[in-house]
C-alpha positions, 0 to 999 in steps of 0.5 A, spaced: 974 304 887 968 303 882 964 296 882 965 291 877 960 288 872 959 281 871 963 277 867 962 279 859 956 275 856 958 271 850 952 268 849 947 269 842 945 276 840 940 281 843 933 283 840 937 290 839 943 288 835 946 294 831 942 299 836 947 304 839 942 309 842 937 306 847 932 312 849 928 310 856 922 314 857 916 312 861 910 315 866 913 318 872 913 313 878 914 307 873 921 307 875 924 309 868 931 311 871 932 304 874 930 301 868 935 305 864 941 304 869 939 297 869 939 297 861 946 300 861 949 296 866 946 290 862 950 292 856 956 293 859 956 286 862 956 284 855 964 286 855 962 293 851 963 300 854 957 303 855 955 311 857 949 312 861 946 319 860 941 323 864 938 330 862 933 332 868 938 335 873 936 330 878 942 326 879 939 320 879 945 316 876 949 318 882 943 316 887 942 309 884 950 307 883 951 310 890 957 315 887 958 323 888 954 327 884 956 327 877 959 333 874 959 335 866 964 330 864 964 322 863 965 319 869 966 311 870 962 308 875 962 301 874 969 297 871 968 290 868 973 284 870 980 285 866 977 291 863 972 287 859 967 292 859 965 298 863 960 303 864 960 311 864 955 316 866 954 323 864 949 328 867 948 333 861 945 340 863 943 345 858 948 351 861 954 347 860 952 344 854 951 351 851 958 353 853 961 347 850 957 348 844 960 356 844 967 353 845 966 348 839 963 352 834 964 359 835 971 359 839 968 363 845 972 360 851 972 366 856 967 370 852 962 364 853 964 364 861 963 371 861 956 370 858 954 365 863 956 370 869 951 375 866 946 370 866 945 370 858 946 362 858 940 361 863 936 366 859 937 363 852 936 356 855 930 358 859 926 362 853 928 358 848 926 351 850 927 348 843 934 350 843 935 347 850 933 340 847 937 341 841 943 342 846 941 336 850 940 331 845 946 334 841 951 332 846 948 325 846 949 325 838 956 327 839 957 321 844 954 316 839 957 319 833 964 318 835 969 313 832 976 311 831 978 317 828 975 322 833 981 324 837 981 325 845 974 322 846 972 315 848 968 311 844 962 307 846 959 301 844 952 303 846 949 310 849 943 309 854 939 316 855 934 316 861 930 321 858 924 325 860 917 322 861 912 320 856 908 326 857 914 330 854 918 325 850 915 327 843 917 334 844 924 333 847 926 328 841 922 332 835 927 338 836 926 340 828 919 342 829 921 346 836 926 350 832 922 351 826 920 359 828 927 360 832 933 357 827 932 357 819 939 356 818 946 356 821 950 351 826 944 350 831 939 348 825 945 344 822 946 340 829 938 339 830 938 336 823 944 331 825 940 329 831 934 328 827 938 324 822 940 319 828 934 319 832 930 317 826 935 311 824 936 304 825 941 306 830 936 308 835 930 305 839 925 308 844 924 304 850 918 305 854 917 303 862 910 302 865 907 298 871 901 294 871 896 299 872 891 303 868 894 310 867 901 308 866 899 303 861 894 308 857 900 313 857 905 307 854 900 306 848 899 313 847 907 314 847 908 309 842 902 312 838 906 319 838 913 316 837 910 312 831 906 319 828 913 322 829 917 317 825 921 315 831 923 308 832 919 304 838 923 299 841 920 295 847 916 296 853 919 294 860 914 292 865 917 294 871 915 292 879 911 286 877 909 282 883 910 274 883 904 270 882 903 267 889 897 262 887 896 257 882 891 258 877 886 253 881 888 257 888 887 264 885 880 262 882 878 259 889 880 265 892 876 270 888 870 266 889 871 265 896 872 257 896 879 257 899 878 251 904 879 254 911 881 247 914 887 246 909 889 253 911 889 251 918 893 245 917 898 248 913 899 253 918 900 248 924 904 244 919 910 249 920 908 250 927 904 256 927 898 256 932 892 257 927 886 261 930 880 263 926 882 270 926 888 268 923 885 263 918 880 269 916 885 274 915 889 269 910 883 268 906 882 275 905 889 277 903 889 271 898 883 274 895 886 281 895 892 278 891 888 274 886 884 280 885 890 284 884 893 279 879 887 279 875 887 286 874 894 286 872 893 280 867 888 285 864 893 290 863 898 285 860 893 283 855 893 291 853 901 291 853 901 285 848 896 288 844 901 294 842 905 289 838 912 291 841 917 286 844 916 286 852 920 285 858 918 284 865 922 286 871 920 284 878 919 288 884 925 287 889 923 286 896 928 290 899 928 296 894 933 298 889 940 298 891 946 297 887 945 289 888 938 290 886 941 293 879 945 287 878 939 283 879 935 287 874 941 287 869 942 280 869 934 279 868 934 284 862 940 280 859 936 273 860 930 276 856 934 278 850 934 286 851 941 287 852 
C-alpha cells in the first residue's frame, strides 16, 4: 500500500507557479536526489499529481521511498488523502526509451525488440551520447506535454527530474548542439527541437543543490553561469544538510577567541546532574570552538550563495539520516519556504 501525502496545502502561491518541469542538479554528494524527491513530494502534497523521474540508472527513487526497483513505467509511490494528490515515479533508461521511440515513430514493435536482442540498441545509445540524451529528455518532454486530449496517458501537474550532476548538466540539456553532427533532419532532430523549446520556456526551471563547502558552492556558481550562457532558465539554489546554530552570536565569538568561561560550563553541567571534570569542561570548550569555526566558514559560503542573485532555500541535516519520514520533513520545509 502506498504511503500517503500530507493534506493538500491550500495556502498562497509558490515561487514557481506556472512551472511544469523542475530539473534538479548538483555536485555529487550534495544530496540532489534527496532534494528532488522532497520537491516532488512537496508538489504532490499541495493536492496535485506529480511525476518524479530519474535518468542515471541507479534506482535512487526506489531506495528513498523504500519500494521495489522501478520498471520503465510510471508507478504510483505515494497516494494523497481522498485522492487529493499523488506522486508517481519513473526510471528512464535509454534502451527502453529508444524501443518506445521506434514503436511510436516507425511502428517497429517486434522488429525493435529483435534489434535489442542483437545489441543494436545498446550500440546506438553508447556510441551516440547525443541520441541517448535526446531519448531521455524526450520521454520527459512527452510527460510534461500531456493534456486533456492525450489519450490513455496520465496528466501531471508537475514533473521533477533528478538530473545528472552539474558537471554534465549543460551537455545533457543542450541536446541540439550534441546532435549537430548526427541528425540534420528527421524525427530525432524534430524531437530534439521540441525538447529544446520546452527547456528554454517559462514552464521549466533548473534548480541547483549545494552544501556549505567551497567546492560545491563554486560548482553551483559555475553551473548557473553555464546554464545562463546556454539560455536555460535557472531556478533556485537549495542549501542542503545545513547544521543548526547551536551557539548564539555572542557565545560563538567567545568560543572562537577562547573566552568561554569554564566556571559557567561547569555550573551548567552540574545543574543537569553531570559530574564536571576539568577534562570534560576542556573537551566541551574545544567542541564549541570547532563548531564556531565551522559556522563561520559556512556563513562565508552563504554570503557567496546570496551573491548569486537567485532564490535560495535551506534544508536541515537530519540527525537520523533520510528515510521516508525524513523526506516528509524536508518536503514540508520546502512548502514552508515557498519552493513548492
